[in-house]
C-alpha positions as CSV (number, residue, x, y, z in Angstrom):
1,M,2.8,-12.6,-16.7
2,T,4.1,-9.4,-18.4
3,E,4.6,-7.6,-14.7
4,L,6.3,-10.6,-13.3
5,A,8.9,-10.8,-16.1
6,E,9.5,-6.9,-15.8
7,L,9.9,-7.1,-11.9
8,E,12.6,-10.2,-12.8
9,R,14.1,-7.7,-15.6
10,I,14.5,-5.0,-12.8
11,I,16.0,-7.6,-10.3
12,E,18.5,-8.5,-13.1
13,E,19.3,-5.0,-13.8
14,G,19.7,-4.3,-9.9
15,G,22.6,-6.5,-10.0
16,G,24.4,-5.7,-6.3
17,L,22.2,-2.4,-6.1
18,I,19.5,-4.3,-4.5
19,D,18.9,-7.6,-2.7
20,A,15.8,-9.6,-4.0
21,R,14.7,-12.8,-2.3
22,V,11.9,-15.4,-3.1
23,A,9.8,-15.3,0.4
24,C,7.3,-18.4,-1.0
25,E,6.1,-19.6,-4.3
26,V,2.1,-19.8,-5.2
27,Q,0.4,-22.6,-6.8
28,S,-1.8,-21.3,-9.6
29,G,-2.9,-24.2,-11.8
30,D,0.0,-25.9,-13.0
31,R,2.5,-23.1,-12.2
32,R,4.4,-22.3,-8.9
33,L,4.8,-18.7,-8.7
34,P,7.4,-16.4,-6.7
35,L,6.4,-13.9,-4.4
36,Y,9.4,-11.5,-4.7
37,V,10.8,-9.3,-1.8
38,I,13.3,-6.9,-2.5
39,T,14.9,-4.3,-0.5
40,V,17.0,-1.2,-1.0
41,G,19.5,0.9,1.4
42,A,20.4,0.9,4.9
43,N,21.0,-3.0,5.7
44,T,20.8,-2.9,9.4
45,P,18.6,-3.8,12.2
46,S,18.8,-0.3,14.1
47,P,15.4,1.0,14.9
48,D,16.7,4.4,14.5
49,I,16.5,3.9,10.7
50,P,13.1,4.5,9.2
51,A,11.8,2.9,6.8
52,V,9.3,2.9,3.8
53,G,7.0,-0.2,2.3
54,F,5.8,-0.2,-1.5
55,F,3.5,-2.9,-2.2
56,G,1.4,-3.7,-5.3
57,G,-0.9,-6.3,-6.8
58,I,-2.9,-7.3,-3.8
59,H,-5.7,-7.7,-6.1
60,G,-4.6,-9.2,-9.3
61,L,-7.4,-7.6,-11.4
62,E,-5.9,-4.2,-10.2
63,R,-2.4,-4.7,-12.5
64,I,-2.2,-1.3,-12.6
65,G,-1.1,-1.1,-8.5
66,A,1.5,-3.7,-9.4
67,E,2.6,-1.6,-12.4
68,V,3.0,1.9,-10.5
69,V,5.3,0.3,-7.8
70,L,7.2,-1.4,-10.6
71,A,7.9,1.7,-12.0
72,Y,8.9,3.5,-9.1
73,L,11.6,0.4,-8.5
74,R,12.8,0.7,-12.0
75,S,13.3,4.4,-11.5
76,L,15.7,3.7,-8.3
77,V,17.8,1.3,-9.9
78,H,18.4,3.1,-12.8
79,R,19.3,6.1,-10.7
80,L,21.3,4.2,-8.1
81,R,23.7,3.9,-10.9
82,W,24.7,7.8,-11.3
83,D,22.6,9.7,-8.4
84,D,25.1,10.6,-5.4
85,V,22.3,12.6,-3.7
86,L,20.1,9.2,-3.7
87,R,23.1,6.8,-2.6
88,H,23.8,9.0,0.3
89,K,20.3,9.0,1.2
90,L,20.1,5.2,1.3
91,D,22.9,5.3,3.6
92,S,20.3,6.0,6.4
93,L,16.9,4.9,4.9
94,R,15.6,1.4,4.2
95,L,13.2,0.9,1.3
96,V,11.1,-2.6,1.0
97,F,9.3,-3.7,-2.3
98,M,6.5,-6.3,-2.7
99,P,5.3,-5.3,-6.4
100,I,3.1,-8.3,-6.7
101,V,2.0,-9.5,-3.4
102,N,-0.6,-11.5,-5.6
103,P,0.9,-13.3,-8.2
104,G,-1.5,-16.0,-8.8
105,G,-4.3,-13.3,-8.9
106,L,-2.6,-11.1,-11.3
107,A,-1.9,-14.2,-13.5
108,R,-5.5,-15.4,-13.4
109,G,-7.0,-11.9,-13.5
110,T,-8.7,-12.2,-10.3
111,R,-8.9,-10.0,-7.3
112,A,-8.7,-12.9,-5.0
113,N,-5.9,-15.1,-4.9
114,P,-6.0,-18.8,-6.6
115,N,-7.7,-19.8,-3.4
116,G,-10.4,-17.6,-4.1
117,V,-9.5,-15.4,-0.7
118,D,-9.4,-11.5,-1.1
119,L,-6.1,-10.5,1.0
120,M,-7.4,-7.2,1.6
121,R,-10.1,-9.1,3.8
122,N,-8.0,-12.0,5.3
123,A,-6.6,-10.5,8.3
124,P,-7.6,-11.8,11.5
125,I,-9.9,-8.7,12.7
126,D,-13.3,-8.3,12.6
127,A,-15.3,-4.7,11.9
128,V,-16.8,-3.1,15.4
129,E,-19.3,-1.3,13.6
130,H,-21.8,-2.5,10.5
131,V,-20.2,-3.2,7.4
132,P,-21.6,-3.4,3.7
133,F,-22.9,-6.6,2.7
134,L,-20.1,-8.7,0.7
135,V,-18.1,-5.3,0.2
136,G,-17.0,-5.6,3.5
137,G,-15.9,-8.7,4.0
138,Q,-17.8,-12.4,3.8
139,R,-17.7,-15.9,4.5
140,I,-20.6,-17.3,2.2
141,S,-18.3,-18.9,-0.3
142,A,-14.9,-18.3,-2.2
143,G,-17.0,-17.9,-5.4
144,L,-18.2,-14.7,-4.4
145,P,-16.2,-11.6,-4.1
146,W,-14.5,-10.4,-1.0
147,Y,-14.4,-13.7,0.3
148,R,-12.3,-13.7,3.6
149,G,-11.3,-17.4,4.0
150,P,-12.7,-20.0,6.4
151,V,-13.4,-19.2,10.2
152,G,-10.5,-20.0,12.3
153,K,-7.9,-20.7,9.7
154,P,-4.6,-19.2,9.2
155,M,-4.4,-16.1,6.6
156,E,-3.1,-17.3,3.0
157,A,0.7,-17.5,2.5
158,E,0.5,-14.1,0.6
159,S,-0.9,-12.4,3.7
160,Q,1.5,-14.2,5.9
161,V,4.5,-12.8,3.8
162,V,3.3,-9.5,4.0
163,C,2.7,-9.5,7.7
164,E,6.3,-11.2,8.3
165,V,8.0,-8.5,6.2
166,V,6.0,-5.3,7.8
167,E,7.2,-7.1,10.9
168,Q,10.5,-7.6,10.3
169,E,11.3,-4.5,8.1
170,L,9.1,-1.8,9.1
171,L,7.5,-2.6,12.6
172,S,10.9,-2.8,14.1
173,R,11.8,1.0,13.6
174,Y,10.8,3.9,15.4
175,F,9.2,5.5,12.1
176,S,8.0,3.7,9.1
177,L,5.7,4.6,6.1
178,V,3.6,2.2,4.0
179,I,2.2,3.0,0.7
180,D,-0.4,0.0,-0.9
181,C,-1.2,0.7,-4.6
182,H,-5.0,0.1,-5.7
183,S,-7.5,1.3,-8.1
184,G,-11.3,1.3,-8.9
185,F,-12.7,3.8,-6.2
186,G,-14.0,7.0,-7.8
187,V,-12.8,9.8,-10.4
188,R,-9.9,11.0,-7.9
189,D,-6.9,9.4,-6.4
190,R,-7.4,8.8,-2.8
191,V,-4.7,8.2,-0.1
192,W,-6.8,6.2,2.4
193,F,-5.3,5.4,5.7
194,P,-6.5,3.3,9.1
195,F,-8.8,2.5,10.7
196,A,-10.9,0.4,8.0
197,H,-12.7,-1.9,10.8
198,T,-13.9,1.1,13.0
199,A,-14.9,4.7,12.5
200,R,-12.6,5.9,15.6
201,P,-9.6,7.7,14.7
202,I,-6.2,6.4,15.0
203,P,-4.0,7.0,17.7
204,H,-1.6,8.6,15.1
205,L,-4.1,10.9,13.8
206,A,-1.8,14.0,14.4
207,E,1.1,12.3,12.8
208,M,-0.8,11.5,9.7
209,H,-2.4,15.2,9.4
210,A,1.2,16.5,9.7
211,L,2.5,14.4,6.4
212,K,-0.5,15.6,4.5
213,E,0.2,19.0,5.4
214,I,3.9,18.9,4.3
215,F,2.6,17.0,1.2
216,D,0.2,19.7,0.6
217,Q,2.7,22.7,1.0
218,A,5.3,21.2,-1.3
219,Y,3.1,20.0,-3.8
220,A,0.1,22.3,-3.8
221,N,-1.4,21.6,-7.1
222,H,-1.3,17.5,-6.3
223,N,-4.6,15.8,-6.7
224,Y,-5.0,13.3,-3.8
225,T,-7.8,13.5,-1.8
226,F,-6.3,12.3,1.9
227,E,-8.8,11.0,4.2
228,P,-9.6,7.8,6.8
229,Q,-10.8,4.7,4.7
230,S,-13.9,4.8,7.1
231,R,-15.3,8.2,5.8
232,Q,-16.0,5.7,2.5
233,Y,-16.9,2.2,4.3
234,L,-15.8,0.0,6.7
235,A,-14.5,-3.8,6.1
236,H,-13.6,-7.3,8.1
237,G,-9.8,-8.2,7.4
238,D,-7.9,-5.2,6.7
239,I,-4.4,-6.1,6.5
240,W,-3.1,-2.5,7.1
241,D,-5.9,-2.3,10.4
242,Y,-4.2,-5.4,11.7
243,L,-0.5,-4.6,11.3
244,Y,-1.3,-0.8,12.7
245,L,-2.6,-2.4,15.8
246,K,0.4,-4.7,15.9
247,A,2.7,-1.8,15.7
248,A,0.5,0.1,18.7
249,T,1.6,-2.0,21.3
250,Q,5.1,-1.0,21.0
251,P,5.1,2.5,22.7
252,G,7.1,5.3,20.8
253,R,6.9,3.7,17.5
254,V,5.5,5.5,14.7
255,F,3.9,3.5,11.9
256,L,1.8,5.1,9.1
257,P,0.1,2.7,6.6
258,M,-1.5,4.2,3.7
259,T,-3.6,2.8,0.6
260,L,-3.6,4.4,-2.9
261,E,-6.9,4.4,-4.4
262,M,-6.1,5.1,-8.0
263,G,-9.5,6.5,-9.6
264,S,-10.1,4.1,-12.4
265,W,-13.4,5.3,-13.0
266,L,-12.0,8.2,-14.5
267,W,-10.4,6.4,-17.1
268,V,-14.1,4.6,-17.7
269,K,-15.5,8.2,-18.0
270,K,-12.9,9.4,-21.1
271,N,-13.2,5.8,-22.6
272,P,-16.7,4.2,-22.0
273,R,-15.7,1.1,-24.1
274,Q,-13.2,-0.1,-21.1
275,L,-16.6,-1.3,-19.5
276,F,-17.0,-4.0,-21.5
277,S,-13.7,-5.4,-20.5
278,R,-13.1,-6.8,-16.9
279,H,-9.5,-5.2,-16.5
280,G,-11.0,-2.0,-18.0
281,I,-12.8,-1.2,-15.0
282,F,-9.9,-1.0,-13.1
283,N,-6.8,0.0,-15.3
284,P,-6.4,2.4,-17.8
285,L,-6.1,0.5,-21.0
286,I,-5.1,3.0,-23.6
287,E,-1.3,3.6,-23.5
288,H,-0.6,7.2,-23.2
289,R,-3.1,7.0,-20.3
290,Q,-1.1,4.4,-18.6
291,Q,1.7,6.3,-19.2
292,R,0.6,9.1,-17.5
293,V,-0.6,7.2,-14.5
294,L,2.9,5.7,-14.1
295,R,4.6,9.1,-14.3
296,R,2.1,10.9,-12.1
297,H,2.9,8.7,-9.0
298,L,6.6,8.8,-9.1
299,S,6.6,12.2,-7.3
300,W,4.3,11.0,-4.4
301,M,6.6,7.7,-3.9
302,E,9.8,9.9,-3.9
303,F,8.2,12.3,-1.2
304,L,7.4,9.1,0.8
305,T,11.0,8.4,1.0
306,R,12.2,12.2,1.7
307,A,9.4,12.1,4.5
308,A,10.6,9.4,6.0
309,S,14.2,10.4,6.2
310,S,13.5,13.7,7.4
311,H,10.7,12.5,9.9
312,K,12.3,14.3,13.1
313,R,11.7,17.8,11.4
314,W,7.9,17.4,10.7
315,V,6.7,14.6,13.2
316,P,4.6,16.8,15.8
317,R,5.3,17.2,19.7
318,G,3.5,18.6,22.3
319,A,1.3,21.5,21.3
320,E,1.9,21.3,17.8
321,R,1.0,17.6,18.0
322,D,-2.4,18.7,19.7
323,R,-3.1,21.4,17.1
324,H,-2.5,18.7,14.1
325,R,-5.0,16.2,16.1
326,A,-7.7,19.1,16.2
327,Q,-7.3,19.9,13.1
328,A,-7.7,16.2,11.7
329,M,-10.5,15.8,13.6
330,E,-12.5,18.6,12.1
331,L,-11.3,18.1,8.6
332,W,-12.1,14.4,8.7
333,D,-15.6,14.8,10.8
334,L,-14.1,12.4,13.3
335,S,-15.7,11.8,16.8
336,E,-13.8,9.9,19.9
337,Q,-17.7,8.8,20.6
338,R,-17.5,6.3,17.6
């Protein structure tokens, strides 16, 4: 598997600059594939140290998600050798990487893991409103897409590792961000945030709007659409909803999980022949387009690290928080009554 080999090369090149561990191994046919967790930066449990998590490859068919996270990790490792500004920033910032959450699915070229379970429908949380048939998560059969897993069974091993890493590394902080990289929805790159299980607004809607505002100001010509996932569709078993609700039980903590949905329909529009390839529906198959995608999202990921480091300067409070919440409710057409 190309992506796993690339990750192991990056780990080797990182040497003493990063920490890497195998959280578990996943059985895929006659192979056991490692599930890596990489951490960089401040190695302290202090809740005052903010953190950012970068996740990819949750859906094995969407290889570009893993590749975007790998591209940023590779850039980081190379810069750590000479970039004093980066080294100084990481003295007070924790970065966590799981570039290939679903190594079995990536090896097999499937959305689901080797057990047929969609890891984005696998968390123990049910939608409280109507979800679309199948797409919103189903328990009919592992032979159909969007399978949630058997009722009452533990989450899949990969999902459990994600939850353990997030709880240990991110939810233990007063402030943390997550970006989870996917592809396959529309012609624009979308940044989705919770909720997916309900159309109600999240408690940290003001903070999410403030993050969007500073990104708009810093990168006025960006091509991202920010919105709650519920504006597009609702789903059962969303892992980021599940973890966000866990974080919400800890007063004073701000945890903002986001999903980058890269607009893969644009790649198909530019190269219709990709429709005849299962991988082509979700990934740029022409080399120069893939390189452009890998470059384009580096600034977004770097922005997230800067936003986390400087969160005390932009996280709204008091009347400013009320303003952001009111603007967000209007922008995204949300209602407290839903």
